[in-house]
N, C-alpha and C positions, 0 to 999 in steps of 0.2 A: 350541702351548699357551703357551709362554713368548714374551714379546716380545723380539725381538733388540735389544739395546742397541747403538746406533751406535758405531763406534770413534771415538777421538779424531781420527784422521786424516780420516775421512769428515766429521766435524763441522767440522774446519778447512777442508776443501775447500768445504763448503756455505757457511760464513761468508765465505770468500774470494770464491767465485762470487757470492754475494749482494751483497757490497761492489762487485765489478766491475760487476754489473748496475745497481746504484744509480748508480755513476759514469757508466756509459754512458747511462742515462736523463737524468742531469743534463746531460751533453754534448749529447744530442739536443735537449732542451728549450732549451738555450742557443743552439744553431744555428738551430732553428726561430724562436726569438724574434728573433735577429739578422737573419734573412732577412725576417721580417715587417716589422721596422723599416726595413730597406733598401728594400723595395718601397713601403712607406708614404711614406718620405721622398722617394723617386724621383718621386712625383707630388705632393709638397708637401701631403700630407694630415696633419691633426692626429690625435692619438690620440682626441680627442673625436669627431671626424667619423667615424673608423674604427669607434669604438664604436657610434655611432648607425647607421651603414650595416650593421653586422654584428649588430645587436640585442644588443650587450653593453655594458658600461660602459667608460668611459675608464680606470678603475682596472684592469679586467681586461686591457685591451690593454697597459697599462703593465707589469703583472705578467708577462704572457706574453713581452713583448719583453725583460724582464729575466731570463728563464729559468724562470719558473714553469710547471708542467704544466697542461694543460687537456684538455677532452674533444675528441674528433675532430669532434663537431658544431660546436663553437665554432671550431675551426681551419678547417673547411669554410666556415663563414659568413664568417670573416675573408678567406679566399681569394677567395670570391665577391665581396666588397666591393672587394677589390684587383684583381679581374679577372685572377687567376692561379689555378693549380691547386695542390693539396696537394703535388704532385710538386715544384713550384718552391720550396717552403720547406723541404723535407727536405734533409739533407746530400747533397752531390754523390756520385753513385755508389751511393746507398743502395737504389735501385730500378732494375730493368732499363729501358733506354731504349726505351719502346714508344710510338710515334706521338706524339712529344713535340716541341713547338716548341723550337728551340735554346736560347732563354734566356727568363727570366721577363720581361725587357723586351719581347721580341717578343710574348709572351703578353698582356702588359698592353696593348700597342698593338692587338692583335687584339680585345681586349675593348672598347677605345675605338671601333674601327671597327664593331663590332657595334651600337653605339648610334647610329651616323650614319644619316641618311636616305639614300635612293638618290641624291638630287641632291648631297649632301655627298660621298658616295663617288665619284661621277663627277668632282667637282671635285678630289678627292685623286688620282684616277687620272690626270687631265689634268696635274696638277702633276708627278706621278711619271714620266709618259711624255715630258715635255719635257726638254730637256737642261739641267737645273738644276745639274748637278755642278760646273761652273766657279763658279757663284754660291755653292754650298755650301762649296767649298774656300776661297773668299775670306772667308766668315763664320766659319770654324772658329776662328780666333784670338779673335774676339769671343765665341763660345760658351764657349771656355775661360776667358776673363776673367770672363764673367758667372757661370760655374760657381764661380769662386773667391770671389765676393761672399758676405758673410754674409746671412742671411735678411732682416733688416731693410732692408739696403741694396737687396737684390733687390726687395723689396716697394715701396720708394720709387721705384725705377727703373720698375717695372711700372706703378705708378699714374701716373707722369709720362708714360710712353709711351701709356697708355690715354687720358689727358687730351688729349695732342697729337693722337692719331688720331681722337678723337671731338669735337674743337674745344671742350673744356671748360676 
């Protein structure tokens, strides 16, 4: 008949747990946002392009990358546009490792391969089955140096190489 009034102790535990849950969700959103940004930048994609490909706005992408929460549908759409899975943007160890590609980079590469024609896939296979390891080892310092360039310098170099290879 009478409502039981919660004790001060139980109220304090509730408030503390609620605060802990809020902090955990903030951390989760922060990690998800940072991972989305990492995968987007890995393929030199702008927030505008990602917004277009995921049917969201550039502003929404920016907010998510800065730790704002969003719906699972939006996250799935972003993952699809980046050619990764939801698993790839979650904090490490948050889900059991079930039939998962080792890294998000591999997953992105598989997504790119999915878009290739059969002829393009055969060309990639031919390149991978020849002994190109010595050549790859020789260009590793070059790749490291290119990685260190800022985006503008990288774009200028890319345009220069494109013009040289296409006689323009």
